[in-house]
Residue, then its C-alpha position, 0 to 999 in steps of 0.5 A: p765620439n759625438s762631437i758635431e764638429p770634427s774633433t780629429t785630424v779627419l785625414s783618413p779619407y786622404l790617406s785611404h785614397g792616396c791623396l796624402s802619402s803615408k810616408l810624407f805624413y810619417h816624416k812630417l810627424k817625426e819632424i814635429e815630434s823632434c821639437m814639440p811635446h807629444t804622446s807615445p805610440p800607440v796613442s799618438l798619431l804616429g802610433q795610429l799610423m803604425w797600426r795602419e801598417f800593421y793591418y796592411t801587413a796582416g791583410a796581405g799575409t793572411d788567407n781569407f782575412d776578410k772572413m771568419v771561416g778559413n781565417p787563421l787569425c780569427i776566433q770561430i764564434p757562433w754568431g747569430k743571424n737576425d736580418e731584422h736586427l741587422k737592418a735596424w742597426a744599419e738604418g739607425r732604427t735600433g731604438y737606442p738614440f746614440v747608436d741610431a744617431i751614429m749610424r745616421q751620420l754615417k749614412q748621411e756624411g760617410w764619416i763618424h768619429h773613431l770612438a763612434r765606430h767602436m761603439v756601434a761595432c761593439f753594439l752589433t757584435r759582442g755587446d748587444l746584437w751578437i751579429s757577425w763582424e762580417e756584416g758590419a764590415k760590409i755596411f762600413e764598406d758601403y758608406l765610409l769615405d775613408y774605407d780601407w779594406s785592411l783597416n776596416v776588416g782588422n778593426w772589426m775583428w779587433l772590436s768584436a774580440s775575434a782577433f788581435f786582442y781576444k781579452y777585450f772586456r770593454v763594452y760600450s754602453p749605448i746610453a752611458f758612453g754618449k752622456k760622458t761628452d754630450k749630456e745635452g744630447l745635441y748630437i742625438r738631436k741633430y741626427v735623430p730629429e724626431l727626438g729633438k724636443y725631448p727633455t735632456e733627462y730622457i734624450y738617451e732613454p726616451w722609453k723612460a719618459p712619461k707618456s705625456v712627455q712622449t706625446s708633447a715631444 
């Protein structure tokens, strides 16, 4: 999720804008599967393409799909409302460096890794801020190069445990999750440059650094 270089196919913008045919992509994947080792759906690329079609079908056949109220698929959760917290999340100013780096990359580049999307969606909704997935979906709509209405709404409902997979107990830690793949905090140093000189031991938790370290950094 915090790779500075793309670590996926990065084909999603081409699919969402119709530059790459999903049918062509499907048949090319089937050709590759027939002669090379591969994983099975839903983990595989083919499985991800099937998820795309699933969300398209759900979006086309569900009233008020992009809203909580009046949406028969969506659990009616009493989300809180905090404009200050929502703005801080959207602008990458939550105080959690990993979350802030992700949101700043989104605003700067219009793209973030799918696991990074999972992280900030969880943080905004059921994980930390308890703000409605509808608000997060609007922000993603504004900034994502690969924005796709059905996929955006469907994934936000899923990650907030509002629909499709209600017993979704995984909560992404805004500290530990990033450390798994980037212990040095290179991703944070790039997108949150004000923390660029922080020692590695404090890069994910700068509030733990002694005042002398904070001042010198």
